[in-house]
Biopython code that builds the backbone (N, CA, C, O; Angstrom):
import numpy as np
from Bio.PDB.StructureBuilder import StructureBuilder

atoms = [
    (1, "MET", "N", (100.346, 81.779, 75.490)),
    (1, "MET", "CA", (100.619, 83.338, 76.573)),
    (1, "MET", "C", (99.121, 82.511, 77.318)),
    (1, "MET", "O", (98.010, 82.359, 76.809)),
    (2, "GLU", "N", (99.525, 82.172, 78.411)),
    (2, "GLU", "CA", (98.475, 81.626, 79.184)),
    (2, "GLU", "C", (98.026, 82.599, 80.359)),
    (2, "GLU", "O", (98.849, 83.332, 80.909)),
    (3, "GLY", "N", (96.894, 82.577, 80.664)),
    (3, "GLY", "CA", (96.255, 83.553, 81.242)),
    (3, "GLY", "C", (96.024, 82.494, 82.575)),
    (3, "GLY", "O", (96.134, 81.293, 82.818)),
    (4, "ILE", "N", (95.632, 83.750, 83.265)),
    (4, "ILE", "CA", (95.161, 83.009, 85.022)),
    (4, "ILE", "C", (93.502, 83.851, 85.451)),
    (4, "ILE", "O", (93.306, 85.055, 85.618)),
    (5, "VAL", "N", (92.775, 83.015, 85.511)),
    (5, "VAL", "CA", (91.531, 83.584, 86.079)),
    (5, "VAL", "C", (91.374, 83.883, 87.431)),
    (5, "VAL", "O", (91.995, 83.151, 88.201)),
    (6, "VAL", "N", (90.649, 84.842, 87.950)),
    (6, "VAL", "CA", (90.499, 85.624, 89.511)),
    (6, "VAL", "C", (89.225, 85.577, 89.561)),
    (6, "VAL", "O", (88.490, 86.387, 88.996)),
    (7, "ARG", "N", (88.800, 84.492, 90.338)),
    (7, "ARG", "CA", (87.069, 85.276, 91.295)),
    (7, "ARG", "C", (87.349, 86.523, 92.068)),
    (7, "ARG", "O", (88.171, 86.360, 92.970)),
    (8, "ARG", "N", (86.836, 87.805, 91.926)),
    (8, "ARG", "CA", (86.603, 88.498, 92.864)),
    (8, "ARG", "C", (85.606, 88.578, 93.424)),
    (8, "ARG", "O", (84.622, 88.150, 92.820)),
    (9, "ALA", "N", (85.403, 89.165, 94.841)),
    (9, "ALA", "CA", (83.901, 89.097, 95.385)),
    (9, "ALA", "C", (83.703, 90.639, 95.021)),
    (9, "ALA", "O", (84.712, 91.332, 95.155)),
    (10, "ILE", "N", (82.819, 91.119, 94.685)),
    (10, "ILE", "CA", (82.613, 92.242, 94.809)),
    (10, "ILE", "C", (80.881, 92.335, 95.735)),
    (10, "ILE", "O", (80.125, 91.363, 95.718)),
    (11, "PRO", "N", (80.521, 93.638, 96.462)),
    (11, "PRO", "CA", (79.530, 93.593, 97.282)),
    (11, "PRO", "C", (78.447, 93.469, 96.944)),
    (11, "PRO", "O", (78.421, 94.314, 96.049)),
    (12, "SER", "N", (77.076, 92.869, 96.978)),
    (12, "SER", "CA", (76.163, 93.025, 96.319)),
    (12, "SER", "C", (75.339, 94.473, 97.161)),
    (12, "SER", "O", (74.581, 94.289, 98.114)),
    (13, "ASP", "N", (75.614, 95.689, 96.681)),
    (13, "ASP", "CA", (75.640, 96.879, 97.113)),
    (13, "ASP", "C", (74.397, 97.845, 96.478)),
    (13, "ASP", "O", (74.125, 98.981, 96.868)),
    (14, "ASN", "N", (73.564, 96.928, 95.158)),
    (14, "ASN", "CA", (72.687, 98.020, 94.183)),
    (14, "ASN", "C", (74.136, 99.050, 93.413)),
    (14, "ASN", "O", (73.864, 100.048, 92.746)),
    (15, "SER", "N", (75.359, 98.685, 93.603)),
    (15, "SER", "CA", (76.673, 99.290, 92.605)),
    (15, "SER", "C", (77.092, 98.533, 92.255)),
    (15, "SER", "O", (77.360, 98.855, 91.098)),
    (16, "CYS", "N", (77.478, 97.389, 92.444)),
    (16, "CYS", "CA", (77.967, 95.648, 92.268)),
    (16, "CYS", "C", (78.167, 96.030, 90.480)),
    (16, "CYS", "O", (79.245, 96.462, 90.069)),
    (17, "LEU", "N", (77.278, 95.857, 89.781)),
    (17, "LEU", "CA", (77.678, 96.236, 88.698)),
    (17, "LEU", "C", (78.902, 97.020, 87.970)),
    (17, "LEU", "O", (79.693, 96.760, 87.063)),
    (18, "PHE", "N", (78.562, 98.479, 89.127)),
    (18, "PHE", "CA", (79.215, 99.520, 88.409)),
    (18, "PHE", "C", (80.476, 98.995, 88.976)),
    (18, "PHE", "O", (81.438, 98.987, 88.208)),
    (19, "ASN", "N", (80.645, 98.563, 90.159)),
    (19, "ASN", "CA", (82.137, 98.321, 90.716)),
    (19, "ASN", "C", (82.712, 97.481, 89.937)),
    (19, "ASN", "O", (83.568, 97.987, 89.210)),
    (20, "ALA", "N", (82.494, 96.026, 89.795)),
    (20, "ALA", "CA", (82.619, 95.098, 88.569)),
    (20, "ALA", "C", (83.307, 95.662, 87.624)),
    (20, "ALA", "O", (84.412, 95.172, 87.390)),
    (21, "VAL", "N", (82.983, 96.500, 87.052)),
    (21, "VAL", "CA", (83.308, 96.784, 85.619)),
    (21, "VAL", "C", (84.523, 97.822, 85.886)),
    (21, "VAL", "O", (85.499, 97.808, 85.136)),
    (22, "GLY", "N", (84.418, 98.904, 87.194)),
    (22, "GLY", "CA", (85.350, 99.258, 87.425)),
    (22, "GLY", "C", (87.133, 98.329, 88.001)),
    (22, "GLY", "O", (88.301, 98.667, 87.811)),
    (23, "TYR", "N", (86.662, 97.396, 88.555)),
    (23, "TYR", "CA", (87.561, 96.504, 89.112)),
    (23, "TYR", "C", (87.975, 96.061, 87.627)),
    (23, "TYR", "O", (89.127, 96.097, 87.196)),
    (24, "ALA", "N", (87.021, 95.702, 87.028)),
    (24, "ALA", "CA", (87.867, 94.450, 85.529)),
    (24, "ALA", "C", (89.036, 95.809, 84.714)),
    (24, "ALA", "O", (90.123, 95.541, 84.202)),
    (25, "ILE", "N", (88.363, 97.341, 84.811)),
    (25, "ILE", "CA", (89.414, 98.044, 83.615)),
    (25, "ILE", "C", (90.215, 98.521, 84.756)),
    (25, "ILE", "O", (91.404, 98.683, 84.483)),
    (26, "ASP", "N", (89.856, 98.791, 85.983)),
    (26, "ASP", "CA", (90.913, 100.115, 86.429)),
    (26, "ASP", "C", (91.365, 99.341, 88.114)),
    (26, "ASP", "O", (91.694, 100.159, 88.973)),
    (27, "HIS", "N", (91.367, 97.948, 88.492)),
    (27, "HIS", "CA", (91.401, 96.775, 89.082)),
    (27, "HIS", "C", (91.096, 97.552, 90.688)),
    (27, "HIS", "O", (91.677, 97.258, 91.733)),
    (28, "ASP", "N", (89.933, 98.688, 90.500)),
    (28, "ASP", "CA", (89.468, 99.455, 91.440)),
    (28, "ASP", "C", (87.719, 99.039, 92.191)),
    (28, "ASP", "O", (86.695, 99.244, 91.540)),
    (29, "LYS", "N", (87.705, 98.549, 93.383)),
    (29, "LYS", "CA", (86.406, 98.605, 93.504)),
    (29, "LYS", "C", (85.180, 99.611, 93.913)),
    (29, "LYS", "O", (83.953, 99.530, 93.970)),
    (30, "LYS", "N", (85.623, 100.050, 94.025)),
    (30, "LYS", "CA", (84.839, 101.881, 94.897)),
    (30, "LYS", "C", (85.043, 102.589, 93.218)),
    (30, "LYS", "O", (85.609, 103.665, 93.022)),
    (31, "LYS", "N", (84.482, 101.764, 92.181)),
    (31, "LYS", "CA", (84.616, 103.100, 90.888)),
    (31, "LYS", "C", (82.781, 103.499, 90.224)),
    (31, "LYS", "O", (82.501, 104.006, 89.138)),
    (32, "ALA", "N", (81.793, 103.041, 91.358)),
    (32, "ALA", "CA", (80.597, 103.082, 91.087)),
    (32, "ALA", "C", (80.363, 104.619, 90.998)),
    (32, "ALA", "O", (79.655, 105.068, 90.097)),
    (33, "PRO", "N", (80.838, 105.277, 91.745)),
    (33, "PRO", "CA", (80.269, 106.710, 91.744)),
    (33, "PRO", "C", (81.048, 107.780, 90.417)),
    (33, "PRO", "O", (80.486, 108.753, 89.915)),
    (34, "GLU", "N", (81.958, 107.454, 90.185)),
    (34, "GLU", "CA", (82.436, 107.846, 88.580)),
    (34, "GLU", "C", (81.607, 107.171, 87.813)),
    (34, "GLU", "O", (80.642, 107.856, 87.478)),
    (35, "LEU", "N", (81.604, 106.061, 87.391)),
    (35, "LEU", "CA", (81.229, 105.330, 86.381)),
    (35, "LEU", "C", (79.683, 105.787, 86.191)),
    (35, "LEU", "O", (79.188, 106.064, 85.099)),
    (36, "ARG", "N", (79.122, 105.814, 87.214)),
    (36, "ARG", "CA", (77.176, 106.735, 87.621)),
    (36, "ARG", "C", (76.909, 108.268, 86.716)),
    (36, "ARG", "O", (76.029, 108.834, 86.067)),
    (37, "GLN", "N", (78.527, 108.494, 87.249)),
    (37, "GLN", "CA", (78.583, 110.372, 87.273)),
    (37, "GLN", "C", (79.169, 110.253, 85.134)),
    (37, "GLN", "O", (78.872, 111.195, 84.399)),
    (38, "VAL", "N", (79.933, 109.019, 84.571)),
    (38, "VAL", "CA", (79.810, 109.214, 83.123)),
    (38, "VAL", "C", (78.593, 108.762, 82.764)),
    (38, "VAL", "O", (78.148, 109.243, 81.722)),
    (39, "ILE", "N", (77.733, 107.741, 83.499)),
    (39, "ILE", "CA", (76.732, 107.974, 82.037)),
    (39, "ILE", "C", (75.479, 108.753, 82.163)),
    (39, "ILE", "O", (74.515, 108.831, 81.401)),
    (40, "ALA", "N", (75.694, 109.251, 83.177)),
    (40, "ALA", "CA", (74.880, 110.418, 83.553)),
    (40, "ALA", "C", (74.976, 111.517, 82.928)),
    (40, "ALA", "O", (73.978, 112.172, 82.628)),
    (41, "ALA", "N", (76.352, 111.929, 82.602)),
    (41, "ALA", "CA", (76.862, 112.960, 81.753)),
    (41, "ALA", "C", (76.756, 112.789, 80.512)),
    (41, "ALA", "O", (76.553, 113.820, 79.872)),
    (42, "THR", "N", (76.849, 111.470, 79.722)),
    (42, "THR", "CA", (77.072, 111.142, 78.662)),
    (42, "THR", "C", (75.405, 110.969, 77.985)),
    (42, "THR", "O", (75.088, 111.137, 76.808)),
    (43, "VAL", "N", (74.446, 110.558, 79.214)),
    (43, "VAL", "CA", (73.070, 110.862, 78.879)),
    (43, "VAL", "C", (72.179, 112.251, 78.623)),
    (43, "VAL", "O", (71.146, 112.439, 77.981)),
    (44, "ALA", "N", (72.601, 112.692, 79.012)),
    (44, "ALA", "CA", (72.317, 113.963, 79.752)),
    (44, "ALA", "C", (72.829, 115.294, 78.045)),
    (44, "ALA", "O", (72.344, 116.265, 77.465)),
    (45, "SER", "N", (74.073, 114.391, 77.966)),
    (45, "SER", "CA", (74.721, 114.940, 76.580)),
    (45, "SER", "C", (73.865, 114.957, 75.316)),
    (45, "SER", "O", (73.614, 116.033, 74.775)),
    (46, "ASP", "N", (73.490, 114.008, 74.913)),
    (46, "ASP", "CA", (72.474, 113.718, 73.870)),
    (46, "ASP", "C", (70.661, 113.007, 74.105)),
    (46, "ASP", "O", (70.430, 111.798, 74.072)),
    (47, "PRO", "N", (69.821, 113.846, 74.278)),
    (47, "PRO", "CA", (68.619, 113.975, 74.844)),
    (47, "PRO", "C", (67.807, 113.192, 74.006)),
    (47, "PRO", "O", (66.964, 112.352, 74.318)),
    (48, "THR", "N", (68.257, 113.668, 72.648)),
    (48, "THR", "CA", (67.664, 113.137, 71.538)),
    (48, "THR", "C", (67.894, 112.004, 71.685)),
    (48, "THR", "O", (66.868, 111.524, 72.169)),
    (49, "LYS", "N", (68.990, 110.868, 71.507)),
    (49, "LYS", "CA", (69.667, 109.715, 70.820)),
    (49, "LYS", "C", (69.332, 109.221, 72.513)),
    (49, "LYS", "O", (68.974, 108.044, 72.541)),
    (50, "TYR", "N", (69.371, 109.783, 73.696)),
    (50, "TYR", "CA", (68.920, 109.263, 75.135)),
    (50, "TYR", "C", (67.817, 109.482, 75.296)),
    (50, "TYR", "O", (67.689, 110.017, 76.398)),
    (51, "SER", "N", (66.258, 109.291, 74.458)),
    (51, "SER", "CA", (65.231, 109.947, 75.019)),
    (51, "SER", "C", (64.735, 108.329, 75.578)),
    (51, "SER", "O", (65.165, 107.180, 75.674)),
    (52, "GLU", "N", (63.214, 109.374, 75.928)),
    (52, "GLU", "CA", (62.292, 108.291, 76.557)),
    (52, "GLU", "C", (62.041, 106.712, 76.634)),
    (52, "GLU", "O", (61.864, 105.773, 77.410)),
    (53, "ALA", "N", (62.184, 107.198, 74.833)),
    (53, "ALA", "CA", (61.789, 105.188, 74.150)),
    (53, "ALA", "C", (63.073, 104.602, 74.604)),
    (53, "ALA", "O", (63.009, 103.552, 75.242)),
    (54, "PHE", "N", (64.160, 105.103, 74.379)),
    (54, "PHE", "CA", (65.115, 104.317, 74.621)),
    (54, "PHE", "C", (65.758, 104.229, 76.107)),
    (54, "PHE", "O", (66.795, 103.589, 76.279)),
    (55, "LEU", "N", (65.242, 104.754, 76.949)),
    (55, "LEU", "CA", (65.892, 104.922, 78.290)),
    (55, "LEU", "C", (64.567, 104.288, 79.245)),
    (55, "LEU", "O", (65.003, 103.720, 80.246)),
    (56, "GLY", "N", (63.198, 104.270, 79.155)),
    (56, "GLY", "CA", (61.961, 104.110, 79.032)),
    (56, "GLY", "C", (61.498, 104.927, 80.539)),
    (56, "GLY", "O", (60.855, 104.486, 81.491)),
    (57, "LYS", "N", (62.083, 106.226, 80.323)),
    (57, "LYS", "CA", (61.605, 107.231, 81.556)),
    (57, "LYS", "C", (62.340, 108.526, 80.407)),
    (57, "LYS", "O", (62.803, 108.324, 79.285)),
    (58, "PRO", "N", (62.258, 109.574, 81.002)),
    (58, "PRO", "CA", (62.771, 111.054, 80.596)),
    (58, "PRO", "C", (64.181, 110.729, 81.171)),
    (58, "PRO", "O", (64.714, 110.093, 82.081)),
    (59, "ASN", "N", (64.579, 111.816, 79.742)),
    (59, "ASN", "CA", (65.946, 111.855, 80.118)),
    (59, "ASN", "C", (66.644, 111.992, 81.724)),
    (59, "ASN", "O", (67.252, 111.196, 82.439)),
    (60, "GLU", "N", (66.193, 113.507, 81.888)),
    (60, "GLU", "CA", (66.281, 113.864, 83.167)),
    (60, "GLU", "C", (66.460, 113.400, 84.224)),
    (60, "GLU", "O", (67.325, 113.574, 85.083)),
    (61, "GLU", "N", (65.103, 112.432, 84.106)),
    (61, "GLU", "CA", (65.116, 111.653, 85.237)),
    (61, "GLU", "C", (65.821, 110.298, 85.143)),
    (61, "GLU", "O", (66.225, 109.717, 86.150)),
    (62, "TYR", "N", (65.913, 109.969, 84.303)),
    (62, "TYR", "CA", (66.894, 108.519, 83.929)),
    (62, "TYR", "C", (68.440, 108.857, 84.652)),
    (62, "TYR", "O", (69.068, 108.026, 85.309)),
    (63, "CYS", "N", (68.951, 110.439, 84.339)),
    (63, "CYS", "CA", (70.239, 111.002, 84.993)),
    (63, "CYS", "C", (70.163, 110.963, 86.374)),
    (63, "CYS", "O", (71.228, 110.749, 86.953)),
    (64, "SER", "N", (68.921, 111.155, 87.218)),
    (64, "SER", "CA", (68.605, 111.880, 88.734)),
    (64, "SER", "C", (68.794, 109.924, 89.481)),
    (64, "SER", "O", (69.167, 109.417, 90.539)),
    (65, "TRP", "N", (68.282, 109.452, 88.172)),
    (65, "TRP", "CA", (67.860, 107.982, 89.136)),
    (65, "TRP", "C", (68.657, 106.973, 88.716)),
    (65, "TRP", "O", (68.300, 105.859, 89.099)),
    (66, "ILE", "N", (70.148, 107.055, 87.685)),
    (66, "ILE", "CA", (70.958, 106.498, 87.594)),
    (66, "ILE", "C", (72.349, 106.943, 88.803)),
    (66, "ILE", "O", (73.312, 106.198, 88.987)),
    (67, "LEU", "N", (72.196, 108.032, 89.372)),
    (67, "LEU", "CA", (73.119, 108.925, 89.937)),
    (67, "LEU", "C", (72.794, 108.377, 91.538)),
    (67, "LEU", "O", (73.689, 108.684, 92.325)),
    (68, "ASP", "N", (71.811, 107.724, 92.047)),
    (68, "ASP", "CA", (71.385, 107.550, 93.076)),
    (68, "ASP", "C", (71.716, 105.885, 93.335)),
    (68, "ASP", "O", (71.353, 104.991, 92.571)),
    (69, "SER", "N", (72.536, 105.680, 94.673)),
    (69, "SER", "CA", (73.321, 105.073, 94.587)),
    (69, "SER", "C", (72.674, 103.584, 95.467)),
    (69, "SER", "O", (73.353, 102.561, 95.557)),
    (70, "GLU", "N", (71.470, 103.691, 95.975)),
    (70, "GLU", "CA", (70.068, 103.421, 96.115)),
    (70, "GLU", "C", (69.660, 102.324, 95.023)),
    (70, "GLU", "O", (69.471, 101.155, 95.357)),
    (71, "LYS", "N", (69.542, 102.732, 93.789)),
    (71, "LYS", "CA", (69.140, 102.114, 92.861)),
    (71, "LYS", "C", (69.902, 100.799, 92.448)),
    (71, "LYS", "O", (70.801, 100.416, 93.197)),
    (72, "TRP", "N", (69.632, 100.134, 91.396)),
    (72, "TRP", "CA", (70.280, 99.469, 90.582)),
    (72, "TRP", "C", (70.355, 99.781, 89.080)),
    (72, "TRP", "O", (69.550, 100.272, 88.288)),
    (73, "GLY", "N", (71.762, 99.263, 88.959)),
    (73, "GLY", "CA", (72.575, 99.693, 87.771)),
    (73, "GLY", "C", (71.642, 98.735, 86.567)),
    (73, "GLY", "O", (71.925, 97.537, 86.597)),
    (74, "ASP", "N", (70.920, 99.013, 85.864)),
    (74, "ASP", "CA", (70.523, 99.206, 84.990)),
    (74, "ASP", "C", (70.169, 99.578, 83.886)),
    (74, "ASP", "O", (69.035, 99.742, 83.436)),
    (75, "VAL", "N", (72.117, 99.850, 82.990)),
    (75, "VAL", "CA", (72.929, 100.111, 81.960)),
    (75, "VAL", "C", (72.181, 99.831, 80.773)),
    (75, "VAL", "O", (72.857, 99.011, 80.152)),
    (76, "THR", "N", (71.380, 100.028, 80.286)),
    (76, "THR", "CA", (71.041, 99.871, 79.033)),
    (76, "THR", "C", (71.939, 100.626, 77.842)),
    (76, "THR", "O", (71.353, 100.731, 76.764)),
    (77, "LEU", "N", (73.094, 101.084, 77.904)),
    (77, "LEU", "CA", (73.286, 102.046, 76.908)),
    (77, "LEU", "C", (74.554, 101.112, 75.715)),
    (77, "LEU", "O", (74.964, 101.666, 74.695)),
]
sb = StructureBuilder()
sb.init_structure("model")
sb.init_model(0)
sb.init_chain("A")
sb.init_seg("    ")
for serial, (resi, resn, name, xyz) in enumerate(atoms, 1):
    if name == "N":
        sb.init_residue(resn, " ", resi, " ")
    sb.init_atom(name, np.array(xyz, "f"), 0.0, 1.0, " ", f" {name:<3s}", serial, name[0])
structure = sb.get_structure()
């Protein structure tokens, strides 16, 4: 089976990681808000697992931070 690799440009807008993942899984370059919500909900759902030691900041603070479209997506999950 042969495959084709196509390079796609994703705007460098602090959400490029999320938009690149969104495009890879769903061919949608505008998935950042949805993916940020998924990460925040996952982190908030288990504050023991996703503790300050794991996240580098308190759970609630991380959730607020990851939802901010002006912040770069340092996803450590």
